[in-house]
MARBA-3410 file (N, C-alpha, C, O; in Angstrom, 1 decimal):
220
0.8,-1.2,0.0,0.0,0.0,0.0,0.9,1.2,0.0,1.7,1.4,0.9 ~ 0.7,2.1,-1.0,1.5,3.3,-1.1,1.0,4.4,-0.2,0.0,4.2,0.5 ~ 1.7,5.5,-0.1,1.3,6.6,0.8,-0.1,7.1,0.6,-0.9,7.2,1.6 ~ -0.4,7.3,-0.6,-1.8,7.9,-0.9,-2.9,6.9,-0.6,-4.0,7.2,-0.1 ~ -2.6,5.6,-0.8,-3.6,4.6,-0.4,-3.7,4.5,1.1,-4.8,4.3,1.6
-2.6,4.6,1.8,-2.7,4.6,3.3,-3.5,5.8,3.8,-4.4,5.6,4.6 ~ -3.3,7.0,3.2,-4.0,8.1,3.6,-5.5,8.0,3.3,-6.4,8.3,4.2 ~ -5.8,7.4,2.2,-7.2,7.2,1.8,-7.9,6.2,2.8,-9.0,6.3,3.2 ~ -7.1,5.1,3.1,-7.7,4.1,4.1,-7.9,4.7,5.5,-8.9,4.4,6.1 ~ -7.0,5.6,5.9,-7.1,6.2,7.2,-8.3,7.1,7.2,-9.1,7.1,8.2
-8.5,7.9,6.2,-9.7,8.8,6.1,-11.0,7.9,6.2,-12.0,8.4,6.8 ~ -11.0,6.8,5.5,-12.2,5.9,5.6,-12.4,5.5,7.1,-13.6,5.5,7.5 ~ -11.4,5.2,7.8,-11.5,4.8,9.2,-12.0,5.9,10.0,-12.8,5.7,11.0 ~ -11.5,7.1,9.7,-12.0,8.3,10.4,-13.5,8.5,10.2,-14.3,8.8,11.1 ~ -14.0,8.3,9.0,-15.4,8.5,8.7,-16.2,7.4,9.4,-17.4,7.7,9.8
-15.7,6.2,9.5,-16.4,5.2,10.2,-16.6,5.5,11.7,-17.5,5.0,12.4 ~ -15.6,6.2,12.2,-15.6,6.6,13.7,-16.2,7.9,13.9,-16.1,8.5,15.0 ~ -16.8,8.6,12.9,-17.2,9.9,13.0,-18.3,10.1,14.1,-19.2,9.3,14.2 ~ -18.2,11.2,14.8,-19.1,11.5,15.9,-19.5,13.0,15.8,-18.7,13.9,16.3 ~ -20.6,13.3,15.2,-21.1,14.7,15.1,-21.3,15.4,16.3,-21.0,16.6,16.4
-21.7,14.7,17.4,-22.0,15.4,18.7,-20.7,15.9,19.3,-20.6,17.0,19.8 ~ -19.6,15.0,19.2,-18.3,15.4,19.7,-17.8,16.6,18.9,-17.2,17.6,19.5 ~ -17.9,16.5,17.6,-17.4,17.6,16.7,-18.1,18.9,17.0,-17.4,20.0,17.1 ~ -19.4,18.9,17.2,-20.2,20.1,17.5,-19.8,20.7,18.8,-19.6,21.9,19.0 ~ -19.6,19.8,19.8,-19.2,20.2,21.2,-17.8,20.9,21.1,-17.6,21.9,21.8
-16.9,20.4,20.3,-15.6,21.1,20.2,-15.7,22.5,19.6,-15.1,23.4,20.0 ~ -16.5,22.6,18.6,-16.7,23.9,17.9,-17.3,24.9,18.9,-16.9,26.1,18.9 ~ -18.2,24.4,19.7,-18.8,25.3,20.7,-17.8,25.8,21.8,-18.0,26.8,22.4 ~ -16.8,24.9,22.0,-15.7,25.3,23.0,-14.6,26.1,22.3,-13.6,26.4,23.0 ~ -14.7,26.4,21.0,-13.7,27.2,20.4,-12.6,26.4,19.7,-11.7,27.0,19.2
-12.7,25.1,19.7,-11.7,24.3,19.0,-12.2,24.1,17.5,-12.9,23.2,17.2 ~ -11.7,25.0,16.7,-12.1,25.0,15.3,-11.0,24.4,14.4,-9.8,24.6,14.5 ~ -11.5,23.5,13.6,-10.7,22.8,12.6,-11.3,22.9,11.2,-12.5,23.1,11.1 ~ -10.4,22.9,10.2,-11.0,22.9,8.8,-11.9,21.7,8.6,-12.9,21.8,8.0 ~ -11.5,20.5,9.2,-12.3,19.3,9.1,-12.1,18.6,10.4,-11.0,18.3,10.9
-13.2,18.2,11.1,-13.2,17.5,12.4,-14.2,16.4,12.3,-15.4,16.7,12.3 ~ -13.8,15.2,12.3,-14.7,14.1,12.3,-15.3,13.8,13.7,-16.3,13.0,13.8 ~ -14.7,14.3,14.7,-15.2,14.0,16.0,-14.9,12.6,16.5,-15.5,12.1,17.5 ~ -13.9,12.0,15.9,-13.5,10.7,16.4,-12.9,10.7,17.8,-12.0,11.6,18.0 ~ -13.3,9.9,18.7,-12.8,9.9,20.0,-11.4,9.3,20.1,-11.0,8.5,19.3
-10.7,9.8,21.1,-9.3,9.5,21.3,-9.0,8.0,21.3,-8.0,7.5,20.7 ~ -9.8,7.2,22.1,-9.5,5.7,22.1,-9.5,5.1,20.7,-8.8,4.2,20.4 ~ -10.5,5.6,19.9,-10.6,5.0,18.5,-9.4,5.5,17.7,-8.9,4.7,16.9 ~ -8.9,6.7,17.8,-7.7,7.1,17.1,-6.5,6.3,17.5,-5.7,5.9,16.7 ~ -6.4,6.1,18.8,-5.3,5.2,19.3,-5.4,3.8,18.7,-4.3,3.2,18.4
-6.6,3.3,18.6,-6.8,2.0,18.0,-6.3,2.0,16.6,-5.7,1.0,16.1 ~ -6.6,3.0,15.8,-6.2,3.1,14.4,-4.7,3.1,14.4,-4.1,2.5,13.5 ~ -4.1,3.9,15.3,-2.6,4.0,15.3,-1.9,2.7,15.5,-0.9,2.4,15.0 ~ -2.5,1.9,16.4,-2.0,0.6,16.7,-1.9,-0.4,15.5,-1.1,-1.3,15.5 ~ -2.8,-0.1,14.6,-2.8,-0.9,13.4,-1.9,-0.4,12.3,-1.9,-0.9,11.1
-1.1,0.6,12.6,-0.2,1.3,11.6,1.2,1.2,12.0,1.5,1.5,13.2 ~ 2.1,0.7,11.2,3.5,0.7,11.5,4.1,2.1,11.5,3.7,3.0,10.7 ~ 5.0,2.5,12.4,5.6,3.8,12.5,6.2,4.1,11.1,6.9,3.3,10.5 ~ 5.9,5.4,10.6,6.2,5.7,9.3,6.4,7.2,9.2,5.5,8.0,9.4 ~ 7.6,7.7,8.9,7.9,9.1,8.9,7.2,9.8,7.8,6.5,10.9,8.1
7.2,9.3,6.6,6.5,10.0,5.5,5.0,10.1,5.7,4.4,11.1,5.4 ~ 4.4,9.0,6.3,3.0,9.0,6.6,2.7,10.1,7.6,1.7,10.8,7.5 ~ 3.5,10.1,8.7,3.3,11.1,9.8,3.3,12.5,9.3,2.5,13.3,9.6 ~ 4.3,12.8,8.4,4.5,14.1,7.9,3.3,14.5,7.0,2.9,15.7,7.1 ~ 2.9,13.6,6.2,1.7,13.8,5.4,0.5,14.1,6.2,-0.3,14.9,5.8
0.3,13.3,7.2,-0.9,13.5,8.1,-0.8,14.8,8.8,-1.9,15.5,8.9 ~ 0.3,15.2,9.3,0.5,16.5,10.0,0.1,17.7,9.1,-0.4,18.7,9.5 ~ 0.4,17.6,7.8,0.2,18.7,6.9,-1.3,18.9,6.6,-1.7,19.9,6.1 ~ -2.1,17.9,6.9,-3.5,18.0,6.6,-4.2,18.8,7.7,-3.9,18.7,8.8 ~ -5.2,19.6,7.2,-5.9,20.5,8.2,-7.1,19.7,8.7,-8.3,20.1,8.7
-6.8,18.5,9.3,-7.8,17.6,9.8,-7.5,17.2,11.3,-6.3,16.8,11.5 ~ -8.4,17.4,12.2,-8.1,17.2,13.6,-7.5,15.8,13.8,-6.4,15.6,14.4 ~ -8.2,14.8,13.3,-7.7,13.4,13.6,-6.4,13.1,12.9,-5.6,12.3,13.4 ~ -6.1,13.7,11.7,-4.9,13.4,11.1,-3.7,14.0,11.9,-2.7,13.3,12.0 ~ -3.9,15.2,12.5,-2.8,15.7,13.3,-2.6,14.9,14.6,-1.4,14.8,15.0
-3.6,14.4,15.2,-3.5,13.6,16.4,-2.8,12.3,16.0,-1.8,11.9,16.7 ~ -3.2,11.7,14.9,-2.6,10.4,14.5,-1.1,10.6,14.1,-0.3,9.7,14.3 ~ -0.8,11.7,13.5,0.6,12.0,13.1,1.6,11.8,14.2,2.6,11.1,14.0 ~ 1.3,12.3,15.4,2.2,12.2,16.5,2.3,10.8,17.0,3.3,10.4,17.6 ~ 1.3,10.0,16.8,1.3,8.6,17.2,2.1,7.7,16.3,2.6,6.6,16.8
2.2,8.0,15.0,2.9,7.1,14.1,4.2,7.6,13.6,4.9,7.0,12.9 ~ 4.6,8.8,14.2,5.9,9.4,13.8,7.1,8.6,14.5,7.0,8.6,15.8 ~ 8.0,8.1,13.8,9.2,7.5,14.5,10.0,8.5,15.2,10.2,9.6,14.7 ~ 10.5,8.2,16.3,11.4,9.1,17.1,12.7,9.5,16.4,13.1,10.6,16.4 ~ 13.3,8.4,15.8,14.7,8.6,15.3,14.7,9.5,14.1,15.8,10.0,13.7
13.6,9.7,13.4,13.6,10.6,12.2,12.9,11.9,12.5,12.8,12.7,11.5 ~ 12.6,12.2,13.7,11.9,13.4,14.0,12.9,14.4,14.6,13.1,14.5,15.8 ~ 13.6,15.0,13.6,14.8,15.9,14.0,14.3,17.2,14.6,13.2,17.6,14.4 ~ 15.2,17.9,15.4,14.8,19.1,16.0,14.2,20.2,15.1,13.2,20.9,15.5 ~ 14.7,20.3,13.9,14.1,21.3,13.0,12.7,21.0,12.6,11.9,21.8,12.3
12.4,19.6,12.5,11.0,19.2,12.2,10.1,19.5,13.4,9.0,20.0,13.2 ~ 10.6,19.3,14.6,9.8,19.6,15.8,9.5,21.1,15.8,8.4,21.5,16.2 ~ 10.4,22.0,15.5,10.2,23.4,15.4,9.1,23.7,14.4,8.2,24.6,14.7 ~ 9.1,23.1,13.3,8.1,23.3,12.2,6.7,22.9,12.7,5.8,23.6,12.5 ~ 6.6,21.8,13.4,5.3,21.3,13.9,4.8,22.4,15.0,3.6,22.7,15.0
5.7,22.8,15.8,5.3,23.8,16.9,4.9,25.1,16.2,3.9,25.7,16.7 ~ 5.6,25.5,15.2,5.2,26.7,14.5,3.8,26.7,13.9,3.1,27.7,13.7 ~ 3.4,25.4,13.5,2.1,25.2,12.9,1.0,24.6,13.9,0.1,24.0,13.4 ~ 1.3,24.7,15.2,0.4,24.1,16.1,-1.0,24.9,16.1,-1.0,26.1,16.3 ~ -2.1,24.2,15.8,-3.3,24.9,15.6,-4.1,25.3,16.9,-4.8,26.3,16.9
-4.0,24.5,17.9,-4.8,24.8,19.1,-4.3,24.0,20.3,-3.3,23.2,20.2 ~ -4.9,24.2,21.5,-4.5,23.5,22.7,-4.6,22.0,22.7,-3.8,21.3,23.2 ~ -5.7,21.5,22.1,-5.9,20.1,22.1,-4.7,19.4,21.4,-4.2,18.4,21.9 ~ -4.4,19.9,20.2,-3.3,19.2,19.5,-1.9,19.4,20.2,-1.1,18.5,20.2 ~ -1.7,20.6,20.8,-0.5,20.8,21.6,-0.4,19.8,22.7,0.7,19.2,23.0
-1.5,19.6,23.5,-1.4,18.7,24.6,-1.2,17.2,24.1,-0.4,16.5,24.7 ~ -1.9,16.8,23.0,-1.7,15.4,22.6,-0.4,15.2,21.9,0.2,14.1,22.0 ~ 0.1,16.2,21.2,1.4,16.0,20.6,2.5,16.0,21.6,3.5,15.2,21.5 ~ 2.4,16.8,22.6,3.4,16.7,23.7,3.4,15.4,24.4,4.4,14.8,24.8 ~ 2.2,14.9,24.6,2.0,13.6,25.3,2.5,12.4,24.5,3.2,11.5,25.0
2.1,12.4,23.2,2.3,11.2,22.3,3.7,11.3,21.6,4.1,10.2,21.1 ~ 4.3,12.4,21.6,5.6,12.5,20.8,6.7,13.3,21.5,7.8,12.8,21.7 ~ 6.4,14.6,21.8,7.5,15.5,22.2,8.2,14.9,23.5,9.5,15.0,23.6 ~ 7.5,14.4,24.4,8.1,14.0,25.7,9.1,12.8,25.5,10.0,12.6,26.3 ~ 9.0,12.1,24.4,9.9,10.9,24.1,11.1,11.3,23.3,12.0,10.4,23.1
11.2,12.5,22.8,12.4,12.9,22.0,13.6,12.9,22.8,13.6,13.5,24.0 ~ 14.8,12.4,22.3,16.0,12.5,23.1,16.5,13.9,23.4,17.2,14.1,24.4 ~ 16.1,14.8,22.6,16.5,16.2,22.8,15.4,17.0,23.5,15.4,18.3,23.5 ~ 14.3,16.4,24.0,13.2,17.1,24.6,13.6,18.1,25.7,13.0,19.2,25.7 ~ 14.4,17.7,26.6,14.8,18.7,27.7,15.3,20.0,27.2,14.8,21.1,27.5
16.3,19.9,26.3,16.9,21.1,25.7,15.9,21.9,24.8,15.8,23.1,24.9 ~ 15.2,21.2,24.0,14.2,21.8,23.1,13.1,22.5,23.9,12.7,23.6,23.5 ~ 12.6,21.9,24.9,11.5,22.5,25.7,11.9,23.8,26.3,11.1,24.7,26.4 ~ 13.2,23.9,26.7,13.7,25.1,27.3,13.8,26.2,26.2,13.6,27.4,26.5 ~ 14.2,25.8,25.0,14.2,26.7,23.9,12.8,27.3,23.6,12.6,28.5,23.4
11.8,26.4,23.6,10.5,26.8,23.4,9.9,27.7,24.4,9.3,28.7,24.0 ~ 10.2,27.5,25.7,9.6,28.4,26.7,10.3,29.8,26.6,9.7,30.8,27.1 ~ 11.4,29.9,26.0,12.1,31.2,25.9,11.7,31.9,24.6,12.1,33.0,24.3 ~ 10.8,31.3,23.8,10.3,31.9,22.6,9.3,32.9,22.8,8.7,33.0,23.9 ~ 9.1,33.8,21.9,8.0,34.8,22.0,6.7,34.3,21.4,5.7,34.9,21.5
6.7,33.1,20.7,5.6,32.6,20.1,4.7,31.8,21.2,5.2,31.0,22.0 ~ 3.4,32.1,21.1,2.5,31.5,22.2,2.6,30.0,22.2,2.8,29.4,23.3 ~ 2.4,29.3,21.1,2.3,27.9,21.1,3.7,27.2,21.3,3.8,26.1,21.7 ~ 4.8,27.9,21.0,6.1,27.4,21.3,6.2,27.3,22.8,6.7,26.3,23.4 ~ 5.8,28.4,23.5,5.8,28.4,25.0,4.9,27.3,25.6,5.3,26.6,26.5
3.7,27.2,25.0,2.8,26.2,25.5,3.4,24.8,25.4,3.3,24.0,26.3 ~ 3.9,24.5,24.2,4.5,23.2,24.0,5.7,22.9,24.9,5.9,21.8,25.4 ~ 6.4,24.0,25.1,7.6,23.9,26.0,7.2,23.5,27.4,7.7,22.6,28.0 ~ 6.2,24.2,28.0,5.7,23.9,29.3,5.0,22.6,29.4,5.2,21.9,30.4 ~ 4.2,22.2,28.4,3.6,20.9,28.5,4.6,19.8,28.4,4.4,18.8,29.1
5.6,20.0,27.6,6.6,18.9,27.5,7.4,18.8,28.8,7.7,17.7,29.3 ~ 7.8,20.0,29.4,8.4,19.9,30.7,7.6,19.2,31.8,8.1,18.5,32.5 ~ 6.3,19.5,31.8,5.4,18.9,32.7,5.4,17.4,32.5,5.5,16.6,33.5 ~ 5.4,16.9,31.3,5.5,15.5,31.0,6.8,14.9,31.4,6.9,13.8,32.0 ~ 7.9,15.6,31.2,9.2,15.1,31.6,9.4,15.0,33.1,10.0,14.1,33.6
8.8,16.0,33.8,8.8,15.9,35.3,8.0,14.7,35.8,8.4,14.1,36.8 ~ 6.9,14.4,35.2,6.1,13.3,35.6,6.9,12.0,35.3,6.7,11.0,36.1 ~ 7.6,11.9,34.2,8.3,10.7,33.8,9.7,10.5,34.4,10.0,9.4,34.9 ~ 10.5,11.6,34.4,11.9,11.5,34.8,12.2,12.1,36.1,13.3,11.8,36.7 ~ 11.3,12.9,36.6,11.6,13.5,38.0,12.2,14.8,37.9,11.8,15.7,37.1
13.2,15.0,38.7,13.7,16.3,39.0,14.7,16.9,37.9,15.0,16.1,37.0 ~ 15.1,18.1,38.0,16.0,18.8,37.2,17.3,19.1,37.9,17.3,19.0,39.2 ~ 18.3,19.5,37.2,19.5,20.0,37.9,19.2,21.4,38.5,18.2,22.0,38.2 ~ 20.0,21.8,39.5,19.7,23.1,40.2,19.7,24.2,39.2,18.9,25.1,39.3 ~ 20.6,24.2,38.2,20.7,25.3,37.2,19.4,25.3,36.4,18.8,26.4,36.1
19.0,24.1,35.9,17.8,24.0,35.1,16.6,24.4,35.8,15.7,25.1,35.3 ~ 16.5,24.0,37.1,15.3,24.3,37.8,15.2,25.8,38.1,14.1,26.4,38.0 ~ 16.3,26.4,38.3,16.2,27.9,38.5,15.8,28.6,37.2,15.0,29.5,37.3 ~ 16.3,28.2,36.1,15.9,28.8,34.8,14.4,28.5,34.6,13.7,29.4,34.2 ~ 14.0,27.3,34.8,12.6,26.9,34.6,11.7,27.8,35.4,10.7,28.3,34.9
11.9,27.9,36.7,11.0,28.6,37.6,11.0,30.1,37.3,9.9,30.7,37.3 ~ 12.1,30.6,36.9,12.1,32.1,36.6,11.3,32.3,35.3,10.4,33.2,35.3 ~ 11.4,31.5,34.3,10.6,31.6,33.1,9.2,31.3,33.4,8.3,32.0,32.9 ~ 8.9,30.3,34.2,7.5,29.9,34.4,6.7,30.9,35.2,5.6,31.2,34.9 ~ 7.4,31.5,36.2,6.7,32.6,36.9,6.4,33.8,36.1,5.3,34.3,36.1
7.3,34.2,35.2,7.1,35.3,34.3,5.9,34.9,33.3,5.1,35.8,33.0 ~ 5.9,33.7,32.9,4.8,33.2,32.0,3.4,33.3,32.7,2.4,33.7,32.1 ~ 3.4,32.9,33.9,2.1,33.0,34.7,1.7,34.4,34.9,0.5,34.7,34.7 ~ 2.6,35.3,35.2,2.3,36.7,35.5,2.0,37.5,34.3,1.2,38.5,34.4 ~ 2.6,37.2,33.2,2.4,38.1,32.0,2.1,37.4,30.7,1.9,38.1,29.7
2.0,36.1,30.7,1.7,35.4,29.4,0.2,35.3,29.1,-0.6,35.8,29.9 ~ -0.1,34.8,27.9,-1.5,34.6,27.6,-2.1,33.6,28.5,-1.4,32.9,29.2 ~ -3.4,33.4,28.4,-4.1,32.4,29.2,-3.6,31.0,28.9,-3.4,30.3,29.9 ~ -3.4,30.7,27.7,-2.9,29.3,27.4,-1.5,29.1,27.9,-1.2,28.1,28.4 ~ -0.6,30.1,27.7,0.7,30.0,28.3,0.7,29.9,29.8,1.4,29.1,30.4
-0.1,30.8,30.4,-0.2,30.8,31.9,-0.7,29.4,32.4,-0.1,28.9,33.3 ~ -1.7,28.8,31.8,-2.2,27.6,32.3,-1.2,26.4,32.1,-1.0,25.6,32.9 ~ -0.4,26.5,31.0,0.6,25.5,30.7,1.8,25.6,31.7,2.3,24.6,32.2 ~ 2.1,26.9,32.0,3.2,27.1,33.0,2.8,26.7,34.4,3.6,26.1,35.1 ~ 1.5,26.9,34.7,1.0,26.5,36.1,1.1,25.0,36.2,1.4,24.5,37.2
0.7,24.3,35.1,0.8,22.8,35.1,2.2,22.4,35.4,2.4,21.5,36.2 ~ 3.1,23.0,34.7,4.5,22.5,34.8,5.0,22.8,36.3,5.8,22.0,36.8 ~ 4.7,24.0,36.8,5.1,24.3,38.2,4.5,23.3,39.2,5.1,22.9,40.1 ~ 3.2,22.9,38.9,2.6,22.0,39.8,3.3,20.6,39.8,3.5,20.0,40.8 ~ 3.7,20.2,38.6,4.4,18.9,38.5,5.8,19.0,39.2,6.3,18.0,39.7
6.4,20.2,39.0,7.7,20.4,39.7,7.6,20.3,41.2,8.4,19.7,41.9 ~ 6.5,20.9,41.7,6.3,20.9,43.2,6.0,19.5,43.7,6.4,19.1,44.8 ~ 5.3,18.7,42.9,4.9,17.4,43.3,6.0,16.4,43.4,5.9,15.3,44.0 ~ 7.2,16.7,42.8,8.3,15.8,42.8,8.9,15.6,44.2,9.3,14.5,44.6 ~ 9.0,16.7,45.0,9.7,16.6,46.3,9.3,17.8,47.2,8.8,18.8,46.7
9.5,17.6,48.5,9.2,18.7,49.4,10.1,19.9,49.2,9.7,21.0,49.4 ~ 11.3,19.6,48.9,12.3,20.7,48.6,11.9,21.6,47.4,12.0,22.8,47.4 ~ 11.3,20.9,46.4,10.8,21.7,45.3,9.6,22.5,45.6,9.5,23.7,45.2 ~ 8.7,21.9,46.4,7.6,22.7,46.9,8.0,23.9,47.7,7.4,24.9,47.6 ~ 8.9,23.7,48.6,9.4,24.8,49.4,10.0,25.9,48.6,9.8,27.0,48.9
10.8,25.5,47.6,11.4,26.4,46.7,10.4,27.3,46.0,10.6,28.5,45.9 ~ 9.3,26.7,45.5,8.3,27.5,44.9,7.5,28.4,45.9,7.2,29.5,45.6 ~ 7.3,27.8,47.1,6.7,28.7,48.1,7.4,29.9,48.4,6.9,31.0,48.6 ~ 8.8,29.8,48.5,9.6,31.0,48.7,9.4,32.0,47.6,9.5,33.3,47.9 ~ 9.2,31.6,46.4,9.1,32.5,45.3,7.8,33.3,45.3,7.7,34.4,44.8
6.7,32.6,45.9,5.4,33.3,45.8,4.9,33.8,47.1,3.8,34.4,47.2 ~ 5.6,33.7,48.2,5.1,34.0,49.5,4.8,35.5,49.6,3.8,35.9,50.3 ~ 5.5,36.4,48.9,5.2,37.8,48.9,3.9,38.1,48.2,3.4,39.3,48.2 ~ 3.3,37.2,47.4,2.1,37.4,46.6,0.8,37.2,47.4,-0.2,37.4,46.8 ~ 0.9,36.8,48.6,-0.3,36.4,49.4,-1.3,37.4,49.4,-2.5,37.1,49.1
-1.0,38.6,49.6,-2.0,39.7,49.7,-2.0,40.6,48.5,-2.4,41.8,48.5 ~ -1.4,40.1,47.4,-1.3,41.0,46.2,-2.7,41.3,45.6,-3.6,40.4,45.7 ~ -2.8,42.4,45.0,-4.1,42.8,44.3,-4.0,42.5,42.8,-4.9,42.8,42.1 ~ -2.8,42.0,42.4,-2.7,41.7,41.0,-3.2,40.3,40.7,-2.8,39.3,41.4 ~ -4.2,40.2,39.8,-4.9,38.9,39.6,-4.0,37.7,39.3,-4.2,36.7,39.9
-3.0,37.9,38.4,-2.2,36.8,38.1,-1.3,36.3,39.2,-1.0,35.1,39.4 ~ -0.9,37.3,40.1,-0.1,36.9,41.3,-1.0,36.1,42.2,-0.5,35.1,42.9 ~ -2.2,36.5,42.4,-3.2,35.7,43.2,-3.4,34.3,42.7,-3.5,33.4,43.4 ~ -3.5,34.2,41.3,-3.7,32.9,40.7,-2.6,32.0,41.0,-2.8,30.8,41.4 ~ -1.4,32.5,40.9,-0.2,31.7,41.1,-0.1,31.3,42.6,0.2,30.2,43.0
-0.3,32.3,43.5,-0.2,32.0,44.9,-1.3,31.0,45.3,-0.9,30.1,46.1 ~ -2.5,31.1,44.9,-3.6,30.2,45.2,-3.3,28.8,44.7,-3.6,27.8,45.4 ~ -2.7,28.7,43.5,-2.4,27.4,43.0,-1.4,26.7,43.9,-1.5,25.5,44.2 ~ -0.3,27.4,44.3,0.7,26.9,45.1,0.1,26.5,46.5,0.4,25.4,47.0 ~ -0.7,27.3,47.1,-1.3,27.0,48.3,-2.2,25.8,48.3,-2.2,25.0,49.2
-2.9,25.7,47.2,-3.8,24.5,47.0,-3.0,23.3,46.9,-3.4,22.2,47.4 ~ -1.9,23.3,46.2,-1.1,22.1,46.1,-0.5,21.6,47.4,-0.4,20.5,47.7 ~ -0.2,22.6,48.3,0.4,22.3,49.6,-0.7,21.6,50.5,-0.4,20.8,51.4 ~ -2.0,22.0,50.2,-3.0,21.5,51.1,-3.4,20.0,50.7,-3.9,19.3,51.5 ~ -3.2,19.7,49.4,-3.6,18.4,48.9,-2.7,17.3,49.4,-2.9,16.1,49.1
END
């Protein structure tokens, strides 16, 4: 089966799993796609399990303006041929939060250069580069644990700035990463507490959001 035949077969499987209710719900929540079959994630994962990892197929799927194609692309992309420059291209063309979350989960966190690349992304001025950076860092913290002292200092400085002055999507992604960092150890949690303790009575909304998140984590 050649590439075009594979793509055609995959589209057929998408149509068989089509769910108009899910698609409509996404549109109402602001997740707009050129084409959205509304296929649920377990079904997309099932489709991926029947496909051998294939770089050309993954790249062709990513280029399509179809929700399910972009999700599947990250699932069938081989790690060893997903070079850093390709990762940057995908991030530059990240359409929304759903795809950012799923691509970080299914692909970015497994890349051998993920730690370095995620720090490059959070230092970017582009919204979705920052989002993908923080989402990937959160995944790495869940999987691998702690950072070096130098890396943690850089991460926290960037993340706090992102929470205080970034867009809503960047702020939420940075908050998630900070939360995962705190969950790793008591010393990490204490380090974050020291950073936000002066914000307790702040009248600045974003400082209150950050302080309250940290306080909530300590109570859990």
